[in-house]
C-alpha positions as CSV (number, residue, x, y, z in Angstrom):
1,X,4.8,6.2,-18.8
2,X,8.8,6.5,-17.3
3,X,9.8,3.5,-16.0
4,X,9.3,0.3,-18.2
5,X,6.9,-1.4,-15.4
6,X,4.2,1.0,-15.3
7,X,3.2,3.4,-12.7
8,X,1.2,1.9,-9.9
9,X,-2.1,1.6,-9.6
10,X,-2.6,1.6,-6.0
11,X,-5.1,2.2,-3.4
12,X,-4.6,3.6,-0.1
13,X,-5.9,3.5,3.6
14,X,-5.4,6.2,6.6
15,X,-6.4,6.1,9.8
16,X,-6.2,8.3,13.0
17,X,-5.7,6.3,16.4
18,X,-8.9,7.3,17.7
19,X,-11.0,6.0,14.5
20,X,-9.6,2.5,16.0
21,X,-10.0,-0.5,18.2
22,X,-6.7,0.2,20.2
23,X,-5.4,3.2,19.6
24,X,-3.7,2.5,16.5
25,X,-2.1,4.5,13.9
26,X,-2.8,2.8,10.9
27,X,-2.0,3.4,7.0
28,X,-1.9,1.2,4.2
29,X,-1.8,0.2,0.4
30,X,-2.0,-2.2,-2.4
31,X,1.0,-2.0,-4.7
32,X,-0.5,-2.7,-7.9
33,X,1.7,-3.4,-11.1
34,X,1.6,-6.4,-12.9
35,X,0.1,-10.1,-12.4
36,X,3.2,-11.7,-12.5
37,X,6.1,-9.3,-10.8
38,X,7.5,-10.5,-8.0
39,X,8.2,-9.0,-4.4
40,X,10.5,-9.2,-1.5
41,X,10.6,-8.4,2.2
42,X,13.5,-6.8,3.4
43,X,15.2,-6.0,6.7
44,X,17.5,-3.0,6.2
45,X,20.2,-2.3,9.4
46,X,21.8,1.1,10.4
47,X,24.2,1.7,8.6
48,X,27.0,5.0,8.6
49,X,27.9,5.6,5.3
50,X,30.5,8.1,4.2
51,X,30.0,8.7,0.8
52,X,26.3,7.8,0.6
53,X,24.8,8.9,-3.0
54,X,21.8,7.7,-4.7
55,X,21.5,7.2,-8.6
56,X,18.1,6.5,-10.0
57,X,18.2,3.5,-12.5
58,X,14.5,4.8,-13.9
59,X,16.0,8.3,-14.8
60,X,18.9,11.0,-14.2
61,X,17.8,11.5,-10.3
62,X,21.0,12.0,-8.1
63,X,20.5,12.9,-4.4
64,X,23.3,13.4,-1.5
65,X,21.9,11.4,1.1
66,X,23.0,11.8,5.1
67,X,25.7,9.7,6.3
68,X,23.8,7.9,8.9
69,X,21.0,5.4,7.9
70,X,18.2,4.3,10.2
71,X,17.1,0.7,10.2
72,X,13.7,-0.1,8.4
73,X,12.2,-2.9,6.8
74,X,10.6,-2.8,2.9
75,X,9.3,-4.6,0.0
76,X,11.8,-4.5,-3.0
77,X,11.0,-5.6,-6.1
78,X,12.9,-8.9,-7.8
79,X,15.0,-6.4,-9.8
80,X,16.6,-3.0,-9.6
81,X,16.6,-2.7,-13.1
82,X,14.0,-0.4,-13.5
83,X,14.2,1.1,-10.0
84,X,14.2,-0.1,-6.5
85,X,10.4,0.4,-5.8
86,X,11.3,-0.4,-1.8
87,X,7.4,0.9,-1.6
88,X,7.0,0.7,2.5
89,X,8.1,0.1,5.8
90,X,8.4,1.1,9.5
91,X,12.0,2.7,10.5
92,X,13.6,2.0,13.8
93,X,12.2,5.6,15.1
94,X,8.4,4.2,14.4
95,X,7.9,5.7,11.7
96,X,6.0,4.2,8.6
97,X,6.1,5.5,5.1
98,X,3.8,4.1,2.2
99,X,4.7,5.4,-1.4
100,X,2.9,5.8,-3.7
101,X,-0.4,6.2,-4.5
102,X,0.0,7.3,-8.3
103,X,-2.4,9.9,-9.3
104,X,-2.8,12.6,-12.4
105,X,-2.5,16.3,-12.7
106,X,-4.7,18.1,-14.8
107,X,-3.3,19.7,-18.3
108,X,-3.8,23.5,-16.9
109,X,-1.7,23.3,-14.0
110,X,1.1,21.5,-15.7
111,X,1.4,23.7,-18.6
112,X,2.4,26.2,-15.8
113,X,4.8,23.3,-13.9
114,X,5.3,21.2,-15.7
115,X,6.8,17.2,-14.4
116,X,10.2,16.7,-14.2
117,X,10.5,13.8,-15.8
118,X,14.5,14.1,-17.0
119,X,15.8,14.0,-13.4
120,X,13.0,14.7,-10.6
121,X,12.3,12.4,-8.1
122,X,10.3,9.2,-8.9
123,X,8.1,6.2,-7.0
124,X,10.8,4.1,-7.2
125,X,13.2,6.3,-5.0
126,X,10.9,7.5,-2.7
127,X,11.2,5.1,0.6
128,X,15.0,5.1,0.1
129,X,15.9,8.7,0.4
130,X,13.1,9.6,2.6
131,X,12.4,6.4,5.5
132,X,15.5,5.7,6.8
133,X,16.3,9.4,7.5
134,X,13.3,10.7,9.3
135,X,12.0,10.3,13.3
136,X,8.5,11.6,12.6
137,X,5.6,11.5,10.4
138,X,5.8,15.1,9.7
139,X,9.7,15.2,9.0
140,X,8.9,12.7,6.5
141,X,6.4,14.8,4.7
142,X,9.4,17.9,5.3
143,X,12.4,16.1,3.7
144,X,10.3,14.8,1.0
145,X,8.8,18.3,0.0
146,X,12.1,19.7,0.5
147,X,13.4,17.3,-2.1
148,X,10.6,18.3,-4.7
149,X,11.6,21.8,-4.1
150,X,14.9,21.1,-5.1
151,X,14.7,18.6,-7.6
152,X,11.3,18.6,-8.8
153,X,9.0,15.6,-9.0
154,X,8.4,13.3,-12.2
155,X,5.1,12.5,-11.7
156,X,1.9,13.1,-9.8
157,X,1.8,11.4,-6.0
158,X,0.2,10.6,-3.2
159,X,2.3,9.3,-0.1
160,X,1.2,8.0,3.6
161,X,3.2,8.9,6.5
162,X,2.7,7.7,10.0
163,X,4.1,7.6,13.6
164,X,2.6,6.2,16.6
165,X,1.0,9.9,17.1
166,X,-0.4,10.9,13.9
167,X,-1.1,10.0,9.9
168,X,-0.4,12.0,6.7
169,X,-1.0,11.9,3.4
170,X,0.8,14.0,1.2
171,X,0.0,14.8,-2.9
172,X,2.3,16.0,-5.4
173,X,0.0,17.9,-7.5
174,X,2.7,19.4,-10.4
175,X,6.2,19.5,-10.8
176,X,7.3,21.3,-7.7
177,X,4.0,21.7,-6.2
178,X,2.6,19.8,-3.3
179,X,0.2,19.8,-0.2
180,X,-0.2,17.5,2.9
181,X,-2.9,17.1,5.8
182,X,-2.6,15.7,8.7
183,X,-5.7,12.6,9.2
184,X,-8.0,13.6,12.0
185,X,-7.6,11.5,15.1
186,X,-11.4,10.3,14.7
187,X,-11.2,10.2,11.0
188,X,-10.1,8.0,7.9
189,X,-9.3,8.1,4.3
190,X,-9.7,5.9,1.4
191,X,-7.9,7.1,-1.8
192,X,-7.5,5.8,-5.0
193,X,-5.3,7.4,-8.0
194,X,-7.0,10.8,-7.7
195,X,-5.6,13.9,-6.2
196,X,-8.2,13.8,-3.1
197,X,-7.1,16.4,-0.7
198,X,-9.8,19.2,-0.6
199,X,-9.6,22.7,1.1
200,X,-6.4,24.1,2.5
201,X,-6.1,26.0,5.5
202,X,-3.0,28.0,5.1
203,X,-3.5,29.2,8.8
204,X,-3.6,25.6,10.1
205,X,-0.1,24.6,10.4
206,X,-0.8,21.7,12.8
207,X,-2.7,20.2,9.9
208,X,-1.6,21.1,6.8
209,X,2.1,21.5,4.9
210,X,2.5,22.9,1.4
211,X,5.2,24.1,-0.9
212,X,6.0,27.3,-0.8
213,X,4.5,29.8,-3.3
214,X,1.7,27.5,-4.3
215,X,-0.8,30.2,-3.6
216,X,0.9,32.7,-5.6
217,X,1.5,30.2,-8.1
218,X,-2.4,29.3,-8.4
219,X,-3.2,33.0,-8.6
220,X,-1.2,34.4,-10.9
221,X,-2.1,31.5,-13.3
222,X,-5.3,32.1,-12.9
223,X,-5.7,28.8,-12.0
224,X,-8.3,29.2,-9.4
225,X,-10.7,32.3,-8.3
226,X,-8.6,33.9,-5.2
227,X,-12.5,34.8,-3.6
228,X,-12.9,30.6,-3.3
229,X,-11.8,28.1,-1.0
230,X,-8.5,26.8,-2.0
231,X,-9.6,23.4,-3.3
232,X,-6.3,21.1,-4.0
233,X,-8.7,18.4,-5.5
234,X,-10.5,21.2,-8.0
235,X,-7.4,23.0,-8.4
236,X,-5.0,20.2,-9.3
237,X,-6.9,17.4,-10.0
238,X,-8.8,15.2,-12.6
239,X,-12.6,14.4,-13.4
240,X,-12.3,12.3,-16.5
241,X,-15.2,9.7,-17.1
242,X,-12.4,7.6,-16.7
243,X,-12.4,8.7,-13.2
244,X,-16.2,7.2,-13.0
245,X,-15.6,3.7,-13.7
246,X,-11.7,3.5,-12.5
247,X,-11.5,5.6,-9.0
248,X,-14.2,7.1,-7.5
249,X,-15.8,3.4,-7.2
250,X,-12.6,2.0,-5.0
251,X,-13.2,5.2,-2.4
252,X,-17.1,4.7,-2.8
253,X,-16.8,0.8,-1.6
254,X,-13.9,1.9,1.1
255,X,-16.6,4.1,2.8
256,X,-19.2,2.1,2.3
257,X,-17.2,-0.9,4.2
258,X,-16.5,1.4,7.0
259,X,-19.1,4.3,7.2
260,X,-22.2,2.0,5.9
261,X,-24.7,4.8,7.4
262,X,-23.9,7.2,4.7
263,X,-25.5,6.6,1.2
264,X,-23.0,7.5,-1.6
265,X,-23.3,7.3,-5.4
266,X,-20.5,5.3,-6.9
267,X,-19.8,7.5,-9.6
268,X,-19.7,10.8,-7.7
269,X,-17.0,13.3,-7.5
270,X,-18.3,14.6,-4.2
271,X,-17.0,11.3,-2.1
272,X,-15.1,13.4,0.5
273,X,-11.6,12.9,1.1
274,X,-11.8,11.8,5.1
275,X,-14.8,10.5,6.5
276,X,-15.7,9.5,10.3
277,X,-16.0,5.2,10.8
278,X,-19.3,4.4,12.0
279,X,-17.9,2.0,14.8
280,X,-13.6,1.8,16.0
281,X,-12.3,0.4,12.9
282,X,-10.2,-3.0,13.9
283,X,-6.7,-4.0,11.6
284,X,-9.3,-7.1,10.3
285,X,-11.6,-4.4,9.0
286,X,-8.6,-2.1,7.2
287,X,-7.5,-5.7,5.7
288,X,-11.3,-5.9,4.3
289,X,-11.1,-2.9,2.5
290,X,-7.9,-3.5,0.8
291,X,-9.1,-7.1,-0.2
292,X,-12.4,-6.0,-1.2
293,X,-13.4,-6.5,-4.9
294,X,-17.5,-5.1,-4.3
295,X,-17.8,-8.6,-2.5
296,X,-21.3,-9.4,-2.4
297,X,-22.7,-6.9,-4.7
298,X,-23.1,-6.5,-8.3
299,X,-20.1,-5.6,-9.4
300,X,-18.6,-8.5,-8.0
301,X,-15.6,-9.6,-10.2
302,X,-16.0,-13.3,-9.5
303,X,-19.2,-13.3,-10.9
304,X,-19.7,-14.9,-14.4
305,X,-21.4,-12.0,-16.0
306,X,-18.5,-9.4,-14.9
307,X,-15.6,-11.6,-16.1
308,X,-15.6,-9.2,-19.4
309,X,-17.8,-6.3,-18.8
310,X,-17.4,-5.4,-15.6
311,X,-18.6,-2.2,-14.7
312,X,-16.0,-0.4,-12.1
313,X,-12.4,-1.4,-10.8
314,X,-12.6,-2.9,-7.6
315,X,-9.5,-2.2,-5.0
316,X,-8.2,-5.6,-5.0
317,X,-7.3,-6.9,-8.6
318,X,-5.0,-9.3,-10.3
319,X,-2.0,-7.1,-10.7
320,X,-1.5,-6.4,-6.4
321,X,2.0,-7.1,-6.3
322,X,1.5,-7.0,-2.4
323,X,-0.7,-5.0,0.0
324,X,0.5,-4.2,3.6
325,X,-0.7,-2.1,6.4
326,X,1.8,-0.5,9.0
327,X,0.4,0.0,12.4
328,X,1.9,1.6,15.3
329,X,0.5,1.8,18.8
330,X,3.0,2.8,21.8
331,X,6.0,0.1,21.5
332,X,4.3,-1.6,18.8
333,X,5.1,-1.6,15.4
334,X,3.7,-4.0,12.6
335,X,4.3,-4.7,9.0
336,X,1.0,-6.6,8.0
337,X,2.6,-8.2,4.6
338,X,0.4,-10.0,1.9
339,X,2.2,-11.4,-1.1
340,X,-0.1,-11.5,-4.2
341,X,-3.5,-10.7,-4.1
342,X,-4.8,-9.1,-1.0
343,X,-8.2,-11.2,-1.5
344,X,-6.5,-14.1,-2.0
345,X,-3.5,-14.0,0.7
346,X,-3.2,-13.5,4.4
347,X,-1.5,-10.5,6.0
348,X,1.7,-11.8,8.2
349,X,2.1,-9.6,11.3
350,X,5.9,-9.5,10.3
351,X,8.1,-7.5,13.4
352,X,10.0,-5.1,11.5
353,X,12.8,-4.9,13.5
354,X,14.0,-7.9,12.7
355,X,17.4,-8.5,11.0
356,X,16.3,-11.8,9.4
357,X,14.3,-12.3,6.4
358,X,12.2,-15.7,6.4
359,X,14.4,-17.4,3.3
360,X,11.5,-17.6,0.9
361,X,10.4,-13.7,1.6
362,X,14.1,-13.5,-0.2
363,X,13.1,-15.0,-3.4
364,X,11.1,-15.0,-6.4
365,X,11.8,-13.8,-10.3
366,X,10.0,-13.1,-13.0
367,X,9.3,-16.3,-14.3
368,X,7.2,-18.9,-11.1
369,X,9.3,-20.8,-9.0
370,X,8.3,-22.5,-5.9
371,X,10.7,-21.3,-3.5
372,X,9.6,-17.9,-3.5
373,X,7.1,-16.6,-1.1
374,X,4.8,-14.4,-3.4
375,X,4.7,-17.4,-5.9
376,X,3.4,-19.6,-3.4
377,X,0.4,-17.3,-2.9
378,X,0.4,-16.7,-6.5
379,X,0.0,-20.5,-7.3
380,X,-3.1,-20.6,-5.1
381,X,-4.4,-17.6,-6.5
382,X,-4.0,-18.9,-10.4
383,X,-5.8,-22.8,-9.1
384,X,-8.6,-20.8,-7.1
385,X,-9.5,-19.0,-10.5
386,X,-9.5,-21.8,-12.7
387,X,-13.5,-22.0,-11.0
388,X,-14.3,-19.3,-8.6
389,X,-17.6,-21.3,-7.2
390,X,-16.0,-24.5,-6.9
391,X,-12.7,-23.5,-5.1
392,X,-13.3,-20.5,-3.2
393,X,-14.6,-22.3,-0.1
394,X,-11.0,-23.9,0.2
395,X,-9.7,-20.6,0.3
396,X,-11.9,-18.8,2.8
397,X,-11.2,-22.1,5.0
398,X,-7.3,-21.6,4.7
399,X,-7.5,-17.9,5.1
400,X,-9.5,-17.9,8.2
401,X,-7.2,-20.8,9.6
402,X,-4.0,-19.2,8.8
403,X,-5.5,-15.7,10.2
404,X,-6.0,-16.9,13.3
405,X,-2.7,-18.9,13.9
406,X,-1.0,-16.1,12.6
407,X,-2.5,-13.4,15.2
408,X,-2.4,-16.1,18.0
409,X,1.6,-16.5,17.4
410,X,2.2,-12.7,17.2
411,X,0.3,-12.1,20.4
412,X,2.3,-15.0,22.1
413,X,5.9,-13.5,21.0
414,X,4.3,-10.2,22.3
415,X,4.3,-11.5,25.5
416,X,7.6,-13.2,25.8
417,X,9.3,-9.9,24.9
418,X,7.6,-8.2,27.2
419,X,9.8,-10.8,30.0
420,X,13.1,-10.0,28.2
421,X,15.2,-6.7,28.7
422,X,18.3,-8.0,26.9
423,X,18.5,-6.5,23.2
424,X,20.1,-9.1,21.9
425,X,17.8,-11.7,23.3
426,X,14.8,-9.8,22.1
427,X,16.4,-9.6,18.2
428,X,16.8,-13.6,18.7
429,X,13.0,-13.7,19.6
430,X,11.7,-11.3,16.6
431,X,13.3,-13.2,14.4
432,X,12.6,-16.3,15.3
433,X,9.2,-14.9,15.8
434,X,9.3,-13.8,11.6
435,X,10.6,-17.1,10.9
436,X,7.9,-19.2,12.3
437,X,5.0,-16.5,11.1
438,X,6.1,-17.2,7.8
439,X,6.6,-21.0,7.9
440,X,2.9,-21.0,9.2
441,X,1.4,-18.9,6.1
442,X,3.5,-21.1,3.5
443,X,2.9,-24.1,5.3
444,X,-0.8,-23.6,4.9
445,X,-0.9,-22.2,1.5
446,X,1.2,-25.3,0.4
447,X,-1.3,-27.4,2.0
448,X,-3.8,-25.5,0.0
449,X,-2.2,-26.2,-3.1
450,X,-1.9,-29.8,-2.7
451,X,-5.6,-29.8,-2.2
452,X,-6.3,-27.8,-5.0
453,X,-4.1,-29.4,-7.6
454,X,-5.5,-33.1,-6.7
455,X,-9.2,-32.1,-6.9
456,X,-8.8,-30.4,-10.2
457,X,-7.5,-33.9,-11.6
458,X,-11.0,-34.6,-12.0
459,X,-11.2,-31.3,-14.1
460,X,-9.9,-32.4,-17.2
461,X,-11.8,-31.8,-20.6
462,X,-10.2,-35.5,-21.6
463,X,-12.1,-37.2,-19.0
464,X,-14.7,-40.0,-20.4
465,X,-17.0,-42.4,-18.7
466,X,-19.5,-45.0,-20.1
467,X,-19.4,-47.5,-17.9
468,X,-18.2,-47.1,-14.2
469,X,-16.8,-50.9,-14.3
470,X,-14.2,-50.0,-17.2
């Protein structure tokens, strides 16, 4: 491992605009690393910086950046000791980015083009050095691609980009080689810690972007037959037994939720990168995918029989730091953020163009504190986990009530904003909305925590009663 907190073991989703109910482009991901590793929310202002140099704290990667940086939202770590890890956000030009979906490249490819662990770009730096400097999803892919060409990559990764028109998924498969695939408007992709992009059409530059010389690299080193379709997954990816328990079941689960008409095997290496949904996808269904723990199936981790002997790794797990969905449509931008475990949290529809971060979303360190949004949601999770069958109903009811209030509040403020033309007044409304949205979620979860603690006073092993009158 390169960084001390370990690489993210995430799950990602990308949805084209004709595959959603409202024409939105949506990308999202669960950021998984540790069970107790807080995240914050940040709104980064538009800046002009004369000497704009980025130096990684994780390795020796250094890059000179443009003098002008656009405003963008992000979710940085509670500490930058091991790197920034801003991870996801939407900038002022309606470009969304999520980085990264950690992946693994096979040994034979790495033998010819190894990862540059010394001073190549890592996950921790990607959002910081790309998102503030691009105006389209495609230009995001191209900017990151040039960085990989010039500096090398320190690891295999998948990176999500979107704007109001399209979504792109980019995969880095060796020290200097990568491909990117535009998600067809009528399709979606679910990705889980594997290089997933399949056949590359080098003549279709509208839908594919590749590193210079990737074909020559593959053929000269005898990594794939020249008379066979160029399959990036097969050439650069892994096909290990561990994939069948850890990775492919998550893709199977996501596709099962969105395209239930097609029966597939959770241990199949042939699950397609792209699928068309059976029905147009709502944002709530995308949230359901990222919250999935094989709900209602024999593999559900909340079943007692699976606690110590689980068959497959689900999408939503205890190591999730935060889950996000970045939604773009016309002038609408929504940074949906669920702190902690997606299955036990709620997605708050923040305005990414805000300038004032709600107070409790700025706080939280490694050890529990009550003034941190991250720790509020984690505390509720811990209390429910003490007895899932007994307490999960209280969680589900809180989630339902909170989601309804959040969506209504967001719609109310969207309507208010349409009546205001003054930029300063719009910004005041946006900051007010973000504060109110955060307050609704936190208050409801604090009420849930109070209820759970009160109920659990009866669960003490020291309870003893023989005579009800005593």
